[in-house]
N, C-alpha and C positions, 0 to 999 in steps of 0.2 A: 865642032869648035864653037866656043862661046864668043859672041860679038855683042857689043853695046854701042848703040847709036843714040846720041843725045842732041837736043835742040832747044831753042828758046832763048838763048842769050841775046842781049840787046843793050842799047844805050837807053838809060832811063834817068829821069830827074830824081833828086832826093825826095823821099816821101812817096815815091811811086811804087808800083807793083810789077811783078814779073813772074811767069810760071815756066819752069824748066821741065822737060820730059826726057825720059831715057828708056829705050826699049831694048831688051835683051833677047838674043836668039841663040839657038844651039841646045846643047844638052844641059838643061836646068834641072837640078835635083829638087825634090819636094820641099825640103827645108833650105832656105837661103836668106840672105840679107842683102837688100839693095839700098844704096844710099848716095849721098852727095858729099864730096870733098871740095875744097876750094884752095887755091894757091895764088897769092898776090906776089908780084915781082919782089924777089929778095927775101921772101918769107917761106916758112915751112908750110907744107900742105896740111890742112886740118880737116877733120871730119865735121861736117856741118849738121847733117841729119841722116838718119837711116831708119829703115823699118824692116822687120822680119816678115817672112811670108805669112806668119801668124798675126801680123798687125801690131807688133810691139815696137814703138818708136823710140828713137834717141834724138836729142837735140843738143847742140852746142849751147852753152849757157847764154852767149851773146845773141843768139837768134831766137830764143824761147819767147813765145808770144807774138813773134813776127813772121816766122816761117812755119809752114805746115808741110810735112811729108806724107804722101799717100801712095798707094800702089794699086794696080789692077793685075791681080795674079793671073787671070786668064790671058792677058796680053803680055805678061812678064815686063810690065812697064812701071816705072817709078816716076813720081812727079814731085816737084818742089815749088810750092806756092810761096812767094816771097813778097811780103808787104812791108811798108814803112822802111824802104831801102835807104841806106845812107852811103856816103862815099867809102866808108870802111868796109862795105860789102863788095867793093870792086875787086874782082879776081877772075881767074879762069876756074870755072866750076866743072868738076869731073864726076860723073856718076860711076858707081862701082857695084859689082856683084860679088858676093862672097859665098862660096860653096864649101860644104864640109863632107867631102866624099868618104872620109874615114870615120865620121861621127863628130859630134861637137867637141869632144875632148881630144881629138886627134888634130892633124894638120888642116889648114884652110887653104883654099884656092881663091885668089882674088883676081878679078878682071876689071878693066878700066875702059870707060868711054873715051872719046877723042878730045873732050873738053869743049866748053862753050864759054865765050867771053861775056861777062856781065860787067858793065861799066855804069856807075852811078855818078852823075854829075851834081855838083853843088850849085 
């Protein structure tokens, strides 16, 4: 069974920095994508950043240049370094793991962390 445990959420002032981490355990296939979503109250959950096991990143346009996603494949852990935080970044951040047991062109399996609250004060 796949389980993701994330940590690092906190209250931070605007302009500050914060680093989130998420460790996955269980049956992890060789190719996977780990990333971060966020959801603010009353808003849709959105993908913030992700990185494949091969190191290919994705960033939401609004966080480019401010956030950095990285991972340690040996630990099945993904990190999100967040700089220049603004109140618009306030949300619950969820890490996720996407597996492709049937291949990249087949179905995907997605697993979620429990969420960690990031609050940016002005």
